[in-house]
C-alpha positions in Angstrom: 9.7 8.3 16.5 11.3 7.9 19.9 7.9 7.8 21.5 6.8 5.2 19.1 9.8 3.0 19.8 9.4 3.5 23.6 5.8 2.4 23.3 6.7 -0.7 21.5 9.6 -1.5 23.8 7.2 -1.3 26.8 4.7 -3.4 25.0 7.3 -6.1 24.2 8.4 -6.2 27.8 4.8 -7.0 28.8 4.3 -9.5 26.1 4.7 -12.6 28.3 2.1 -11.4 30.7 -0.3 -10.0 28.1 -0.2 -12.9 25.7 -1.0 -15.3 28.5 -4.3 -13.5 29.0 -5.3 -14.0 25.4 -7.0 -17.2 24.3 -4.5 -18.3 21.7 -6.9 -20.4 19.7 -8.9 -17.3 19.0 -7.6 -14.9 16.3 -7.6 -11.3 17.6 -7.2 -9.4 14.4 -6.4 -5.7 14.2 -7.4 -3.7 11.1 -8.5 -0.2 10.0 -11.3 1.0 7.8 -9.1 0.9 4.7 -11.2 -0.5 1.8 -8.4 -3.0 0.9 -8.8 -4.8 4.3 -12.5 -5.3 3.8 -12.5 -9.0 2.6 -11.4 -9.8 6.2 -14.5 -8.1 7.5 -16.5 -10.0 4.8 -15.2 -13.3 6.0 -16.4 -12.4 9.4 -19.8 -11.0 8.5 -20.6 -13.7 5.9 -19.8 -16.5 8.3 -16.8 -17.8 6.3 -14.4 -17.8 9.3 -17.0 -19.7 11.3 -17.6 -22.2 8.5 -13.9 -22.9 8.4 -13.7 -23.5 12.1 -11.8 -20.4 13.1 -12.9 -17.9 15.7 -11.9 -14.4 14.7 -12.5 -11.2 16.6 -11.9 -8.1 14.5 -10.8 -4.9 16.2 -10.5 -1.5 14.4 -7.3 0.0 15.6 -5.1 2.8 14.3 -1.6 1.8 13.0 0.6 2.8 15.9 -1.8 1.4 18.5 -2.1 -1.7 16.3 1.6 -2.4 16.4 1.8 -1.9 20.1 -1.1 -4.2 20.6 0.5 -6.8 18.4 3.8 -6.4 20.3 2.1 -7.0 23.7 0.1 -10.0 22.5 -3.3 -8.2 22.9 -3.5 -8.9 19.1 -2.1 -12.0 17.5 -2.7 -10.9 13.9 -2.9 -7.6 12.0 -3.5 -6.3 8.6 -0.9 -3.7 7.6 1.3 -2.5 4.8 4.6 -4.0 3.9 6.4 -0.8 4.9 4.6 -0.7 8.3 5.6 -4.3 8.9 9.2 -3.3 8.3 8.8 -0.6 11.0 7.2 -3.1 13.4 9.9 -5.7 12.8 12.7 -3.2 13.2 11.2 -2.2 16.5 11.2 -5.9 17.6 7.6 -7.0 17.1 7.8 -10.8 16.5 5.6 -11.3 13.4 5.7 -12.5 9.8 3.6 -12.0 6.7 1.4 -15.0 5.7 -0.7 -13.4 3.0 -0.7 -10.6 0.4 -4.1 -8.8 0.8 -4.2 -6.1 -1.8 -2.4 -3.5 -3.8 -3.7 0.0 -3.9 -4.7 1.0 -7.4 -5.6 4.6 -6.9 -7.0 4.0 -3.4 -4.3 6.2 -1.7 -3.6 9.7 -2.8 -2.3 13.2 -2.3 -5.0 15.9 -2.4 -4.2 19.6 -2.9 -5.7 23.0 -3.4 -6.5 24.0 -7.0 -3.6 26.5 -6.9 -1.0 23.7 -6.5 -0.1 22.0 -9.8 3.0 19.9 -9.0 4.8 18.1 -6.1 7.5 20.8 -6.2 4.9 23.4 -5.4 4.4 21.8 -2.0 7.6 23.4 -0.8 6.8 25.4 2.3 3.1 24.3 2.2 1.3 22.5 5.1 0.5 18.9 4.4 -1.8 16.8 6.7 -0.3 13.4 7.0 0.0 10.6 9.5 3.2 10.2 11.6 6.4 8.1 11.1 5.7 4.4 10.7 2.5 4.8 8.8 1.9 4.2 5.1 0.8 7.8 4.5 4.2 9.1 5.9 6.0 6.5 3.8 4.1 7.4 0.7 4.7 11.1 1.1 8.4 10.5 1.9 8.8 8.6 -1.3 6.9 11.0 -3.5 9.0 13.9 -2.2 12.3 12.0 -2.7 11.3 11.2 -6.3 10.8 14.9 -6.9 14.1 16.0 -5.4 12.6 17.0 -2.0 12.4 15.7 1.5 10.0 15.9 4.5 12.0 19.0 5.6 10.6 20.9 2.6 7.0 20.8 3.8 5.2 21.7 7.0 3.6 18.6 8.4 0.3 18.6 10.3 0.2 15.2 11.9 -3.2 13.5 11.8 -4.7 10.2 10.6 -6.2 9.7 7.2 -9.8 10.3 8.1 -9.2 13.6 9.9 -6.7 14.6 7.2 -9.5 14.3 4.6 -12.1 16.0 6.8 -9.8 18.9 7.7 -8.9 19.4 4.0 -12.6 19.5 3.1 -13.2 22.0 5.9 -10.6 24.3 4.3 -7.6 23.5 6.5 -4.1 22.8 5.2 -2.8 23.1 1.7 -2.6 19.3 1.0 -3.4 16.0 2.6 -2.4 12.3 2.2 -5.4 10.0 2.7 -6.9 6.7 1.4 -10.2 5.1 0.5 -13.0 5.5 1.5 -11.9 9.0 2.7 -10.2 9.8 -0.6 -13.6 9.6 -2.3 -14.9 12.3 -0.1 -12.6 14.7 -1.9 -13.5 13.2 -5.3 -17.1 14.0 -4.4 -16.4 17.6 -3.5 -14.1 19.0 -6.3 -14.7 22.6 -5.3 -12.6 21.9 -2.2 -9.5 20.7 -4.1 -8.2 18.0 -6.4 -6.3 14.8 -6.3 -2.8 15.6 -7.5 -1.6 12.0 -7.7 -2.5 8.5 -6.4 -0.9 5.1 -5.9 -1.4 4.5 -9.6 1.4 7.1 -10.1 3.4 5.9 -7.2 2.6 2.2 -6.5 4.0 2.0 -3.0 0.9 0.8 -1.0 1.0 -3.0 -0.6 -1.0 -4.7 2.1 -0.4 -7.9 4.0 -1.7 -10.0 6.8 0.8 -10.7 9.6 0.6 -13.1 12.6 2.7 -13.2 15.7 5.3 -15.9 15.4 4.4 -17.5 18.7 0.8 -17.8 17.7 1.8 -19.5 14.4 3.9 -22.0 16.2 1.0 -23.0 18.5 -1.8 -22.7 16.0 -0.8 -23.5 12.4 -4.2 -24.9 11.5 -5.9 -21.8 12.7 -3.6 -19.6 10.6 -4.3 -21.8 7.6 -8.0 -21.5 8.1 -7.7 -17.8 8.3 -5.8 -17.6 5.0 -8.2 -19.9 3.3 -11.1 -17.8 4.5 -9.7 -14.7 3.0 -9.5 -16.4 -0.4 -13.1 -17.6 0.0 -14.1 -14.0 0.7 -12.5 -13.0 -2.6 -14.5 -15.7 -4.4 -17.7 -14.4 -2.8 -16.9 -10.9 -4.1 -16.7 -12.2 -7.6 -19.8 -14.4 -7.4 -22.1 -12.1 -5.3 -20.6 -8.6 -5.6 -23.8 -6.7 -4.5 -24.2 -8.8 -1.3 -20.5 -8.7 -0.6 -20.3 -4.9 -1.1 -23.3 -4.4 1.2 -21.6 -6.5 4.0 -18.2 -4.8 3.6 -19.7 -1.4 3.4 -21.6 -2.0 6.7 -18.3 -2.3 8.5 -17.3 1.3 7.6 -20.9 2.8 7.6 -21.2 2.9 3.9 -23.9 1.6 1.5 -23.1 -1.2 -0.8 -23.1 1.3 -3.7 -20.7 3.6 -1.9 -18.4 0.8 -1.0 -18.4 -0.5 -4.6 -17.2 2.9 -5.8 -14.2 2.9 -3.5 -13.5 -0.8 -4.2 -12.7 0.1 -7.9 -9.4 1.6 -6.6 -8.3 -1.6 -4.9 -6.7 -4.7 -6.5 -7.3 -7.6 -4.1 -4.8 -10.4 -4.5 -5.9 -14.0 -5.0 -3.8 -17.2 -4.6 -2.1 -16.8 -8.0 -1.3 -13.2 -7.4 0.1 -14.1 -4.0 2.4 -16.7 -5.4 3.6 -14.3 -8.2 4.3 -11.4 -5.7 6.2 -13.5 -3.2 8.2 -15.3 -5.9 9.6 -12.1 -7.3 8.2 -8.7 -6.3 8.4 -9.1 -2.6 12.2 -9.0 -2.4 12.5 -6.0 -4.7 9.8 -4.0 -3.0 11.1 -4.7 0.5 14.6 -3.6 -0.5 13.2 -0.3 -1.9 11.0 0.3 1.2 13.9 -0.3 3.6 16.0 2.3 1.7 13.2 4.9 2.0 12.5 4.2 5.7 16.2 4.3 6.6 16.7 7.5 4.7 14.0 9.1 6.8 15.4 7.6 10.0 12.2 5.7 10.6 14.1 2.4 10.9 17.8 1.7 11.4 18.1 -2.0 10.4 18.7 -3.8 7.1 15.8 -6.2 6.7 15.3 -8.9 4.1 12.0 -10.1 2.6 12.9 -13.8 3.1 13.1 -13.2 6.9 9.7 -11.5 7.1 7.4 -14.1 5.5 5.9 -17.6 6.2 4.2 -18.8 3.1 3.3 -22.4 4.0 -0.4 -21.4 4.6 -1.1 -20.4 1.0 
C-alpha cells in the first residue's frame, strides 16, 4: 500500500507538467477488459462518440496504473468501481463521479476447488487476488469480514483477475477472485473447480465513470457529450443486441456470442437507474465501502458521497 501511495504522490507532483502535454479537449479514457465497461468501447466502435462531437481515446490499463495515470493527467477520465474511486480520492487524485456505469450481477466471483464448501474453509488456504486498492481485494475483504474472518486468515497470492483465473485453471492456488469475462472461463471448465459465490450473494461491485475535476472545469460540454454517448450505447444494445455484442466482444477478443453470455451477469444502468442510485443508494454504499477500506487500512480518511460526485451531466 505504501508503494501504491508513493506512486500516486509522485504522479500528483508531476500533474501540472503532464497535464499540459495532454490535449484537454480530447478525452483520454482508461478502462479494463471488464464486461461492465464495454458500452464505452461500443460508443467508440459504433461511432457514437464521434457523432456527438467528442474525441475519445480508450486505453486499456490495469487499476493501479490507471489511478497513477489519472493522477498525473496522462488520463483525464477513467472507468472504475466506487470503492477504487474512494482509494484514489483518499490518495489525492482530483476526480469526481459523473455517471453510474453498471452493477455486477454475478459478474464477479470467488472460485474454489471442489473440496472447499464454505468461506470459513478458506482459512489457511491460498487465494489469488489483486492487491489493495482493487475491487477484487475489496470484495474478498468484505466477504471474509461477513464470515467472521479477515485477510490475515488466508494466504494471498497477488495477481490481476485474468492471471488469477488462468492460474486457477492451471491447477494453482486453492481459490481465486476474478470477474467476467474471465469468470466464465471457470464456468466453462467445471472439472477445475467451482464458483462458490458471486456479486449476487455479495453485491459490492458498483462501477462508475470519473473525470478529473480540472478537465470538467475546462470542458463541461465534452463531459456532457461523453455521458450522453454512454446512454446512447445502452440504447443500441437494446435495439441491436447482436451487432452491439459483436462490437463489444471485439474489444476483448471475444465473439458476439461469447460476449453475450458474459453480459448476462451485468446490469448496465440507464438514466433512470442513475438517478435512483445517486438519490439514495450512493450515500449508503459509500459509507459502507469507507468502513471496509478503513478497517483493512487501505484508506485513512472519512469520505462522503456528496463530495465525490458531479451529476449535472446526466
